C-alpha positions in Angstrom: -86.4 23.4 -77.8 -88.4 23.5 -74.6 -86.8 20.3 -73.4 -83.3 21.8 -73.8 -84.3 25.0 -71.9 -85.7 23.0 -69.0 -82.5 20.9 -68.8 -80.4 24.0 -68.9 -82.4 25.5 -66.1 -82.1 22.3 -64.0 -78.3 22.3 -64.2 -77.9 25.9 -63.2 -74.6 26.4 -61.2 -75.1 27.7 -57.6 -73.7 31.1 -57.0 -70.4 31.0 -54.9 -70.3 32.7 -51.6 -67.8 35.5 -51.6 -64.8 35.0 -49.3 -64.1 37.6 -46.6 -61.5 40.1 -47.7 -58.2 40.7 -45.9 -59.5 44.0 -44.7 -62.4 42.2 -42.9 -59.9 39.8 -41.2 -57.8 42.6 -40.1 -60.9 44.3 -38.8 -61.9 41.3 -36.8 -58.3 40.9 -35.4 -58.3 44.5 -34.4 -61.7 44.0 -32.9 -60.5 41.0 -30.9 -57.5 42.9 -29.6 -59.8 45.8 -28.7 -62.0 43.4 -26.8 -59.0 41.9 -25.0 -57.9 45.3 -24.0 -61.4 46.1 -22.6 -61.6 42.7 -20.8 -58.0 42.8 -19.5 -57.2 46.4 -18.9 -53.5 47.4 -18.6 -53.5 50.6 -16.6 -50.9 52.1 -14.4 -51.3 51.2 -10.8 -54.2 48.8 -11.4 -52.5 46.1 -9.4 -51.7 43.8 -12.3 -48.3 42.7 -13.7 -49.1 44.6 -16.9 -49.9 47.8 -15.0 -46.7 47.4 -13.1 -44.8 47.2 -16.3 -46.6 50.2 -17.6 -45.6 52.0 -14.4 -42.0 51.3 -15.2 -42.3 53.2 -18.5 -43.2 50.4 -21.0 -45.9 51.0 -23.6 -49.1 49.1 -23.7 -48.1 46.6 -26.4 -44.8 45.7 -24.9 -46.2 45.4 -21.4 -48.9 43.1 -22.7 -46.4 41.0 -24.6 -44.2 40.6 -21.5 -47.2 39.8 -19.5 -48.2 37.0 -21.9 -44.7 35.4 -21.6 -44.5 36.2 -17.9 -45.3 32.7 -16.7 -42.6 31.1 -18.9 -40.0 33.7 -17.8 -40.9 33.2 -14.2 -40.6 29.4 -14.5 -37.1 29.7 -16.1 -36.0 32.2 -13.5 -37.3 30.0 -10.7 -35.4 26.9 -12.2 -32.2 28.8 -12.5 -32.5 30.3 -9.0 -33.2 26.9 -7.5 -30.2 25.5 -9.3 -27.9 28.2 -8.0 -29.1 27.8 -4.5 -28.7 24.0 -4.5 -25.2 24.4 -6.0 -24.2 26.9 -3.3 -25.5 24.7 -0.5 -23.8 21.5 -1.8 -20.5 23.3 -2.5 -20.5 24.9 1.0 -21.3 21.6 2.7 -18.5 19.8 0.7 -16.0 22.6 1.5 -16.7 22.5 5.2 -16.4 18.8 5.4 -13.2 18.9 3.4 -11.6 21.5 5.7 -12.6 19.5 8.8 -11.0 16.4 7.3 -7.9 18.3 6.3 -7.5 19.7 9.8 -8.0 16.3 11.4 -11.1 17.3 13.3 -13.1 14.3 12.2 -12.4 10.6 12.1 -13.0 10.5 8.3 -9.9 10.1 6.3 -7.7 9.1 9.3 -6.1 5.7 9.5 -6.0 5.8 13.3 -9.1 3.6 14.0 -10.1 1.4 16.9 -9.2 -1.8 15.2 -5.7 -0.5 14.4 -5.1 0.6 18.0 -6.4 -2.7 19.4 -4.2 -4.8 17.1 -1.1 -2.7 17.7 -1.1 0.0 20.4 2.1 1.6 19.1 0.7 1.9 15.6 -1.6 4.9 16.4 1.2 7.0 17.8 3.4 6.1 14.9 0.8 7.2 12.4 0.2 10.5 14.2 3.9 11.2 14.3 4.5 10.1 10.7 6.1 12.7 8.5 3.8 14.3 5.9 0.7 12.8 7.7 -1.1 16.1 7.9 -0.1 17.2 4.5 -1.2 13.9 3.0 -4.5 14.0 4.8 -5.1 17.6 3.7 -4.2 16.8 0.1 -6.4 13.8 0.0 -9.4 15.7 1.5 -9.1 18.7 -0.9 -8.6 16.5 -3.9 -11.8 14.5 -3.2 -13.6 17.7 -2.3 -12.6 19.2 -5.6 -13.9 16.2 -7.5 -17.2 16.2 -5.6 -17.7 19.9 -6.2 -17.0 19.6 -9.9 -19.3 16.6 -10.2 -22.2 18.2 -8.4 -21.9 21.4 -10.4 -22.0 19.5 -13.7 -25.0 17.5 -12.6 -27.0 20.5 -11.4 -26.4 22.6 -14.5 -27.2 19.8 -16.9 -30.5 19.2 -15.0 -31.3 23.0 -15.1 -30.6 23.1 -18.9 -33.0 20.1 -19.5 -35.7 21.7 -17.4 -35.4 25.0 -19.2 -35.7 23.3 -22.6 -38.8 21.5 -21.3 -40.4 24.8 -20.4 -40.0 25.9 -24.0 -41.7 22.8 -25.2 -38.7 21.1 -26.7 -38.9 17.3 -27.0 -36.1 16.0 -24.8 -36.3 12.4 -25.9 -33.9 12.8 -28.9 -31.5 14.8 -26.8 -31.4 12.2 -24.1 -31.0 9.4 -26.7 -28.2 11.3 -28.4 -26.4 11.9 -25.1 -26.7 8.2 -24.3 -25.1 7.2 -27.7 -22.4 9.8 -27.2 -21.6 8.5 -23.7 -21.3 4.9 -25.0 -19.0 6.1 -27.8 -16.8 8.0 -25.4 -16.8 5.1 -23.0 -15.5 2.7 -25.6 -13.0 5.3 -27.0 -11.5 6.4 -23.7 -11.6 3.3 -21.5 -8.0 3.8 -20.4 -8.6 7.4 -19.4 -11.8 6.6 -17.4 -9.9 3.7 -15.8 -7.1 6.0 -14.8 -9.4 8.5 -13.2 -11.5 6.0 -11.3 -8.4 4.3 -10.0 -7.0 7.6 -8.9 -10.1 8.4 -7.0 -10.1 5.1 -5.1 -6.3 5.4 -4.5 -6.9 8.8 -2.8 -10.1 7.7 -0.9 -8.4 4.6 0.5 -5.2 6.4 1.3 -3.0 3.7 -0.3 -0.2 6.2 -0.5 0.5 9.9 -0.3 3.2 12.5 -0.9 6.4 11.6 0.8 5.7 7.8 1.0 8.3 5.3 -0.1 6.4 2.8 -2.3 6.9 -0.2 -4.5 4.6 0.0 -7.6 6.1 -2.8 -9.5 8.3 -1.3 -12.1 8.7 2.0 -10.3 10.1 2.2 -6.8 10.9 5.4 -4.8 9.4 8.4 -3.0 6.0 9.7 -4.1 6.2 13.3 -5.1 2.7 13.9 -6.5 -0.6 12.1 -6.5 -3.1 13.1 -9.2 -6.4 11.6 -10.4 -4.7 10.2 -13.5 -0.9 10.0 -12.9 1.3 9.4 -9.9 4.8 10.8 -9.9 7.5 8.8 -8.1 11.2 9.6 -7.8 13.7 6.7 -7.5 16.8 6.7 -5.3 19.0 7.5 -8.3 16.9 10.6 -9.1 14.8 9.0 -11.9 11.3 10.4 -12.1 8.6 7.9 -12.9 5.1 8.8 -14.1 2.8 5.9 -13.5 -0.8 5.9 -14.7 -3.1 5.0 -11.9 -5.0 2.5 -14.0 -1.8 0.5 -14.5 -1.1 0.1 -10.8 -1.9 -3.5 -9.8 -0.3 -3.6 -6.4 1.1 -1.1 -4.0 3.8 -1.7 -1.4 4.0 1.2 1.1 7.0 1.3 3.4 5.9 4.5 5.2 2.5 4.0 6.8 2.1 3.5 10.5 5.5 2.1 11.4 8.5 0.4 9.8 11.0 -2.3 10.9 14.7 -2.5 10.4 15.7 -6.2 9.8 19.4 -7.0 10.3 20.8 -10.4 9.5 24.2 -10.7 11.2 26.6 -13.3 10.0 29.0 -14.9 12.5 31.5 -17.8 12.1 30.5 -21.3 13.0 33.1 -21.4 15.8 31.4 -18.6 17.7 29.0 -19.1 20.6 25.5 -18.3 19.3 24.1 -17.5 22.7 26.9 -15.0 23.4 26.4 -13.4 20.0 22.7 -12.9 20.7 23.5 -11.3 24.1 25.9 -8.9 22.5 23.4 -8.0 19.8 20.7 -7.4 22.5 23.1 -5.2 24.5 24.0 -3.1 21.4 20.4 -2.6 20.4 19.3 -1.7 24.0 22.0 1.0 24.2 20.6 2.5 21.0 17.1 2.3 22.4 18.0 4.1 25.6 19.8 7.0 23.9 17.7 10.2 23.8 18.8 11.0 20.3 17.3 7.8 19.0 14.2 7.7 21.3 11.9 9.3 18.7 13.0 6.9 15.9 13.1 3.6 17.8 9.5 2.9 18.9 10.0 -0.3 20.8 12.7 -2.4 22.5 14.6 -4.2 19.8 14.3 -8.0 19.6 16.8 -10.7 18.7 14.8 -13.4 16.9 17.6 -15.9 17.0 19.3 -18.1 14.3 17.7 -17.3 11.0 19.7 -19.6 8.8 22.8 -21.8 8.6 24.5 -20.5 5.5 27.4 -22.3 3.9 29.9 -19.9 5.4 28.2 -18.4 8.4 25.5 -18.6 11.0 22.8 -15.9 10.4 21.4 -14.3 13.5 18.4 -12.0 13.0 17.9 -8.7 14.9 14.7 -6.5 14.3 14.1 -2.9 15.4 10.6 -1.2 15.1 11.1 2.3 14.0 9.1 5.4 12.9 8.1 5.5 9.2 10.9 6.2 6.7 13.6 5.8 9.5 14.3 2.1 9.2 17.3 2.6 6.9 18.9 5.2 9.1 18.5 3.0 12.2 19.8 -0.1 10.3 23.0 1.8 9.3 23.7 2.9 12.8 23.1 -0.6 14.2 25.5 -2.1 11.7 28.2 0.4 12.7 27.8 -0.4 16.4 27.6 -4.1 15.9 30.9 -4.1 13.9 32.6 -2.0 16.6 31.3 -4.2 19.4 32.3 -7.5 17.6 35.8 -6.1 17.0 36.2 -5.4 20.7 34.8 -8.7 21.8 36.8 -10.7 19.3 33.7 -12.1 17.4 34.6 -13.2 14.0 32.5 -12.0 11.0 33.3 -14.4 8.2 33.9 -13.0 4.7 34.6 -14.7 1.4 38.2 -15.9 1.0 40.1 -17.7 -1.9 43.3 -19.7 -2.4 45.5 -18.8 -5.3 47.5 -21.6 -7.0 50.7 -20.6 -8.9 52.2 -22.7 -11.7 55.6 -22.2 -13.5 57.7 -24.2 -15.9 61.1 -25.6 -15.1 64.2 -25.3 -17.3 63.6 -28.7 -19.0 60.1 -27.5 -20.1 58.2 -29.7 -17.7 55.6 -28.0 -15.5 56.8 -27.3 -12.0 54.7 -28.4 -9.0 52.0 -26.0 -8.1 52.4 -24.1 -4.9 50.2 -22.1 -2.6 50.6 -18.4 -2.5 52.7 -17.3 0.5 49.6 -15.9 2.3 48.8 -16.8 5.9 46.3 -19.6 5.9 42.9 -18.6 7.2 40.4 -20.7 9.1 38.7 -21.8 5.9 42.1 -22.8 4.4 43.2 -25.0 7.2 43.5 -28.7 6.1 44.3 -31.8 8.0 48.0 -33.0 8.0 48.9 -35.7 5.4 48.9 -39.3 6.5 52.1 -40.9 7.6 54.5 -41.6 4.7 53.0 -38.8 2.6 54.4 -35.3 2.4 52.5 -32.1 1.4 54.4 -31.8 -1.8 53.6 -35.4 -2.9 49.9 -34.9 -2.2 50.0 -31.6 -4.2 51.6 -33.4 -7.1 48.9 -36.1 -7.0 46.3 -33.5 -7.1 48.0 -31.9 -10.2 48.2 -35.3 -12.0 44.5 -35.9 -11.4 43.6 -32.4 -12.6 45.8 -32.5 -15.6 48.1 -29.7 -14.6 
């Protein structure tokens, strides 16, 4: 019995310590807050931020709450203010540069360089006098400026957003990784669109063509009506409007930049004196060059390059005239008219295709009648040598018919 009592006494459970009640915790929290108020007073006109807020009419609790988040709010406001200031400075710099380029005050964006002037002294004046040159330069400058402004704005605001999220303690690693995956997906899904935009930017920057130029883009030829970052609009001679994606343009043939050249290949008969023909062409071209009405279109003294080819039916003599851009066709038409009139006065023969018509009829007995030549006056190409002695023209014609099966 005693043994059992001692064992029970040795295994006596310790008395648990009572936990603090909720009222005690609330009392301690209230005490802490009271101590904070004593240590950090928030009185009006005490020189602190909290006192300033109290002076604006806020109560103690709200002023202290705002003071606690003041550092975070100030950081956010500072980041946004810096972003706005940087965006304003960059956009202003881009706008001023764009306007200077559009007005032609700087050498940027102008194709009249030292190398061009040294290679061809007349090219600089031709470019400056080119139609739509100022409009094209202004359009190119403003387009590039708009792209740069949009790009800088997007980069600045994305950076500001990431910095603000970092102030709130948000982990940016998942966001950056997700943005990278989204960018890769968009890159694979819209390769054609990105290619068109990049090609359009380089087309504008390099001034490959502009509004008013006559270009050859492969399948589309005509006058450029609009140049965008994605699509170029071209109107053909017959009025057809072509919309060409910039990414699909593999080559550009521009007939409007700097200067143009009217190339005329004049055909004359083999019996004409080539030297005399060249002198006549040179005189006709010089008369056009000396006329005041054509002085602004013809940039240099026309040149006769000489015999270009010996064609089956004519001798080809080449004449070239250097003209202002887009005026080569007008000058070429006027030159052809004057050359034709001068050759007619001088008696120079311009050969043209001719043909001989053979007529066949049947006699009364059913046998085919001998073929005869149509009663047209023989031309220089139809002249033939007389038949040998003992052979008449009719007999030779009959032999030809027998051999041909007529």
